[in-house]
N, C-alpha and C positions, 0 to 999 in steps of 0.2 A: 524641285523639278525645274529644269531650264525652260525659259520662255522661248517659244518658237519665234522665228524671224518676223512673221506676220504681226505678232502682238506688239513688237517694238516700233513699228512704223507709225508715223503721224497719220491721224485721220483728218481728212479734209472736211470741214464743216460747212463751208460756203464761201462765196465770193461776192463782194459788193464793190463795183468799180475796179480800182486797182488795189484793193485790200483783200487779202486771203485770210480766212479764219481756219485755224487748225486746232487739234487736240492731241496731246501726246499720249503715251501708253498709260499714264496715270490719270488721264482725264482732265489735266490742266489745259485750259483753253488760252490761246493767244492769237493775236492778229499780226500780220506782217504786210508791208507794201510789196506789190509786184513790180519788179524792175526788168526792163529788157536786157537780155544777154548781149554781150559785145557782138558786133557784126563780123564774125569770123566766117569767111566764105571759102577758105581753102584749108586743106590738110597737106602735109608733106610726107613723102616717103623717099628717103635718100635725096637724090637731086631732082626729083619730080614733084610737081604740085598738082593737086586734084581739087577741082571745085566740088563742094558737097552741100547738101541740104540737111539740116538738123531735123526738119519736120518729117521727111519721107525717106530718109536714108539714101537719097540719090547721090551717086558719085559720077563726076565727069571724067573726061579723058585725061590721061597723064600728060602733063605739059612741063616743059622746062621753064617757061615763063609764068611767073605767079600772076602777072597782070592778065594773061589770057585765061588762066584758070579762074580768076575772079570774074571775068567777063562771061565765061560759061555758067558760073553759078548765078550771076545776076539774070542771065537769060532764062535759066531754069526757074528762078524765083517768080518771074512773071507768069509762068505756066503752072506753078505748083499751087494747089489749093490750100496747102498747109494743114491738111486734115489728118496728118499722120501722128507721130509721137509728139508728146509735149514734154519738154524738159524743164524741170523745176530744180532750182538750187536753193539751199537753205544756209543761213549764217546764224550762228548762235551768239547772241549779244548778252551774255549773262554778266 
């Protein structure tokens, strides 16, 4: 019988400071340090740049200037509580 997608996901066991504790689908526990993602404030679509927020999926106005799109995103970041989605990335160091 094939495992469903839910059973293959890591289980988050806890967090202490900047260390995250997880368990894989077999119950093996490991810890990993949390590191901030790069500060990407814009996305591009063709010749236009958009400011965006990873936390709440806010998207700014289409701009030809990347600098203006970044300014829009910085302005939004000051108002955003950051209580939306949390993005986690994992790297396998076997």
